[in-house]
ZAMARGU-4260 file (C-alpha; in steps of 0.2 Angstrom, whole numbers, plus 5000, padded with zeros to 4 digits):
<rodrens>
0) 5106/4992/4959 | 5101/5003/4974 | 5102/5022/4969 | 5101/5020/4949 | 5085/5024/4940
5) 5079/5012/4927 | 5074/5015/4909 | 5056/5019/4913 | 5042/5009/4918 | 5024/5006/4912
10) 5010/5019/4914 | 5004/5011/4930 | 5022/5011/4937 | 5026/5029/4933 | 5009/5038/4938
15) 5000/5027/4950 | 5013/5014/4959 | 5021/5029/4969 | 5005/5035/4976 | 4999/5017/4980
20) 5014/5014/4989 | 5012/5031/4998 | 4995/5024/5002 | 5002/5008/5008 | 5014/5016/5021
25) 5001/5028/5027 | 4985/5016/5028 | 4991/5006/5042 | 4986/5005/5060 | 4976/5019/5064
30) 4970/5024/5048 | 4964/5007/5044 | 4956/5003/5060 | 4949/5023/5061 | 4958/5026/5077
35) 4969/5040/5068 | 4954/5047/5061 | 4944/5047/5078 | 4959/5056/5086 | 4963/5070/5074
40) 4948/5074/5063 | 4932/5068/5073 | 4934/5082/5087 | 4933/5096/5073 | 4915/5088/5068
45) 4910/5083/5052 | 4913/5097/5041 | 4928/5103/5051 | 4934/5084/5049 | 4932/5085/5031
50) 4941/5101/5029 | 4957/5095/5040 | 4958/5078/5028 | 4957/5090/5013 | 4971/5101/5021
55) 4982/5084/5024 | 4978/5079/5006 | 4984/5096/4998 | 5000/5095/5009 | 5004/5077/5005
60) 5002/5082/4986 | 5015/5096/4987 | 5027/5086/4998 | 5028/5072/4987 | 5027/5081/4970
65) 5044/5089/4976 | 5051/5075/4984 | 5048/5064/4970 | 5055/5078/4959 | 5071/5080/4968
70) 5073/5062/4971 | 5074/5060/4952 | 5085/5074/4950 | 5098/5069/4964 | 5096/5051/4958
75) 5092/5046/4976 | 5082/5032/4977 | 5083/5027/4996 | 5082/5040/5011 | 5100/5040/5016
80) 5106/5046/4998 | 5092/5058/4998 | 5095/5066/5013 | 5113/5065/5012 | 5112/5076/4998
85) 5098/5089/5005 | 5105/5090/5023 | 5123/5086/5021 | 5130/5080/5038 | 5113/5084/5044
90) 5106/5069/5037 | 5108/5059/5054 | 5096/5069/5061 | 5081/5063/5048 | 5088/5044/5051
95) 5087/5046/5070 | 5069/5054/5067 | 5065/5040/5055 | 5071/5026/5066 | 5058/5034/5080
100) 5045/5033/5067 | 5047/5015/5063 | 5047/5009/5079 | 5031/5018/5083 | 5022/5014/5068
105) 5026/4995/5067 | 5021/4994/5086 | 5005/5004/5082 | 5004/4990/5068 | 5007/4976/5080
110) 4993/4983/5092 | 4981/4985/5079 | 4983/4967/5073 | 4982/4960/5091 | 4966/4970/5094
115) 4958/4963/5077 | 4964/4946/5081 | 4956/4947/5098 | 4940/4956/5092 | 4937/4944/5076
120) 4944/4927/5082 | 4946/4927/5101 | 4964/4926/5099 | 4977/4933/5112 | 4984/4951/5107
125) 5000/4944/5105 | 4995/4933/5092 | 4988/4945/5079 | 5005/4953/5081 | 5016/4939/5077
130) 5006/4933/5063 | 5008/4951/5056 | 5027/4950/5059 | 5028/4935/5051 | 5019/4941/5035
135) 5029/4957/5035 | 5045/4947/5036 | 5039/4935/5021 | 5034/4949/5010 | 5050/4960/5011
140) 5063/4946/5011 | 5061/4945/4992 | 5067/4963/4988 | 5057/4977/4975 | 5047/4966/4963
145) 5038/4957/4977 | 5035/4973/4987 | 5028/4982/4971 | 5016/4967/4968 | 5010/4968/4984
150) 5007/4986/4985 | 4998/4984/4966 | 4986/4970/4972 | 4983/4976/4989 | 4976/4992/4983
155) 4964/4985/4973 | 4957/4976/4988 | 4957/4990/4999 | 4947/5002/4987 | 4935/4988/4984
160) 4932/4985/5002 | 4932/5003/5007 | 4919/5005/4992 | 4908/4993/4999 | 4910/4999/5016
165) 4902/5015/5012 | 4888/5006/5003 | 4884/4996/5018 | 4884/5010/5028 | 4873/5021/5017
170) 4862/5007/5015 | 4860/5003/5034 | 4861/5019/5042 | 4863/5032/5029 | 4848/5043/5036
175) 4860/5046/5051 | 4875/5051/5041 | 4865/5064/5032 | 4858/5070/5049 | 4874/5070/5056
180) 4881/5082/5043 | 4864/5093/5042 | 4866/5096/5060 | 4883/5100/5061 | 4889/5118/5062
185) 4903/5126/5054 | 4922/5118/5055 | 4926/5118/5075 | 4940/5125/5082 | 4956/5114/5078
190) 4952/5107/5061 | 4968/5116/5055 | 4979/5109/5067 | 4972/5090/5066 | 4975/5091/5046
195) 4993/5100/5048 | 4998/5087/5062 | 4990/5071/5053 | 5000/5076/5037 | 5016/5079/5045
200) 5020/5064/5054 | 5013/5054/5039 | 5021/5063/5025 | 5038/5055/5028 | 5029/5039/5017
205) 5035/5052/5003 | 5053/5046/5008 | 5049/5029/5012 | 5042/5024/4995 | 5057/5033/4985
210) 5063/5015/4980 | 5047/5014/4968 | 5052/5030/4959 | 5065/5021/4949 | 5053/5019/4934
215) 5049/5038/4933 | 5056/5044/4915 | 5055/5064/4917 | 5051/5077/4930 | 5036/5079/4924
220) 5031/5062/4928 | 5037/5064/4946 | 5027/5080/4948 | 5011/5071/4943 | 5014/5055/4952
225) 5016/5067/4967 | 5001/5078/4965 | 4989/5063/4963 | 4997/5053/4976 | 4987/5063/4990
230) 4970/5060/4984 | 4974/5041/4981 | 4980/5040/4997 | 4967/5050/5007 | 4952/5043/4997
235) 4949/5027/5009 | 4950/5039/5025 | 4936/5051/5018 | 4924/5036/5013 | 4927/5029/5030
240) 4926/5046/5039 | 4910/5049/5029 | 4902/5032/5037 | 4909/5037/5055 | 4898/5053/5056
245) 4883/5043/5058 | 4887/5039/5076 | 4896/5056/5080 | 4902/5062/5092 | 4902/5044/5101
250) 4913/5036/5089 | 4927/5046/5093 | 4928/5035/5110 | 4929/5019/5101 | 4946/5011/5100
255) 4943/5002/5084 | 4928/5012/5076 | 4929/5000/5062 | 4923/4985/5073 | 4910/4996/5079
260) 4903/5002/5063 | 4904/4984/5055 | 4893/4978/5070 | 4880/4992/5066 | 4880/4986/5048
265) 4877/4967/5052 | 4880/4961/5034 | 4884/4943/5035 | 4904/4940/5030 | 4907/4957/5027
270) 4914/4960/5045 | 4927/4946/5042 | 4931/4952/5023 | 4934/4970/5032 | 4947/4964/5046
275) 4955/4954/5031 | 4958/4970/5022 | 4963/4979/5038 | 4975/4967/5040 | 4981/4969/5022
280) 4983/4987/5025 | 4994/4984/5040 | 5004/4972/5029 | 5009/4983/5017 | 5013/4997/5028
285) 5023/4987/5037 | 5031/4981/5022 | 5033/4999/5016 | 5043/5003/5032 | 5055/4987/5034
290) 5058/4988/5014 | 5064/5006/5017 | 5077/5001/5028 | 5082/4986/5018 | 5086/4996/5003
295) 5095/5011/5015 | 5107/4997/5021 | 5108/4990/5004 | 5114/5006/4997 | 5127/5008/5011
300) 5133/4991/5006 | 5134/4996/4989 | 5143/5012/4991 | 5157/5002/5000 | 5159/4990/4986
305) 5151/4976/4994 | 5136/4964/4988 | 5119/4970/4996 | 5111/4959/5009 | 5101/4944/5001
310) 5085/4936/5005 | 5091/4929/5022 | 5100/4945/5027 | 5085/4956/5022 | 5073/4943/5033
315) 5085/4943/5049 | 5086/4964/5047 | 5067/4963/5048 | 5066/4952/5063 | 5077/4962/5074
320) 5066/4976/5069 | 5050/4969/5072 | 5055/4960/5089 | 5057/4977/5097 | 5042/4985/5088
325) 5030/4972/5094 | 5037/4973/5112 | 5032/4991/5112 | 5015/4987/5107 | 5011/4974/5119
330) 5018/4986/5133 | 5009/5003/5127 | 4993/5000/5117 | 4984/5006/5101 | 4977/5021/5109
335) 4991/5028/5119 | 5005/5025/5105 | 4994/5035/5092 | 4987/5050/5105 | 5006/5054/5112
340) 5019/5047/5099 | 5012/5055/5082 | 5012/5072/5089 | 5031/5072/5093 | 5034/5064/5077
345) 5024/5078/5067 | 5036/5092/5074 | 5051/5080/5071 | 5048/5078/5052 | 5043/5097/5051
350) 5059/5102/5057 | 5071/5089/5048 | 5061/5086/5032 | 5048/5098/5026 | 5057/5114/5030
355) 5071/5109/5022 | 5062/5101/5007 | 5053/5118/5004 | 5068/5129/5006 | 5084/5120/5001
360) 5075/5107/4989 | 5064/5119/4980 | 5079/5130/4978 | 5088/5117/4969 | 5073/5111/4957
365) 5072/5131/4952 | 5090/5132/4951 | 5091/5118/4940 | 5078/5118/4927 | 5071/5104/4917
370) 5080/5109/4900 | 5099/5106/4909 | 5094/5089/4915 | 5093/5078/4899 | 5078/5071/4904
375) 5070/5058/4894 | 5054/5061/4890 | 5039/5048/4887
</rodrens>
């Protein structure tokens, strides 16, 4: 049932699954292709970029830990019920911002899939977006269990491929990476703004993944899962960024930094494997966004005493959303979407999510201590 916690899950489901789910929502589009890293971290230079990424990681961990703990206290496992209790009537402000977010990120995913299909197979750009949309619909139609399996196995593939990516980068042009960091001065101006902006529009992922928190058994589980979610989410990005510094600053102008670096590596077969991994990252990110909307709708149905949408209903909801988003992707393009849209989202989510969470949410957590919550300890 939507909005009800389970009796507790495995160690993986309690501590790692929330972080893998957060990574799944954030990694798609610009992160997986390197475009977001080029936009927000490369301008600050090698050391400034790393500093900005570490700042973003810290923000993600703090906000995720507070969100997970509050969601468990409120028994709110979809974003609608969470914000109804956090903001009262103002919850509609978050939903409006979230719908803008979904349209933007799915458009980014569609543009990225189109660019990958064109660069790898010579497809028309629309073809890659259509294939991605079909895969998202298939994965989300079968509900929570299927989504959790995707997060688990896709994460294994993604971490393994990024580790290989760094290995090949170090063996093929590691001297250039070392020289790039050695020649770099202190962090350039803007590293803090880049980290805060990047963290702000992405941290909404902590609310998107609320459905997987039903496995938590205590506030301690929630705080630990949130704290480690930040590093789990940022690790692939840091590996990618280190490799990008071999070609700093020119790499910042590449639409697909991943494709540029793969051409420099020239490892037979790895280019195709990496593009498959990016597609998988786009898939799990899109699945996370659509699944959150399906769960929100299911919660609204059940609150009115009606049955939640089944497989066909979930597929129809996803198809309607994806059709509009892919149209936006075809009309705007990847670079413009990331450069213009994400900064607006950062301010929206700071106002309707992060500030209320740090204020109202923290007050509620402190006011109602663990001893009064009758929590089940592992």
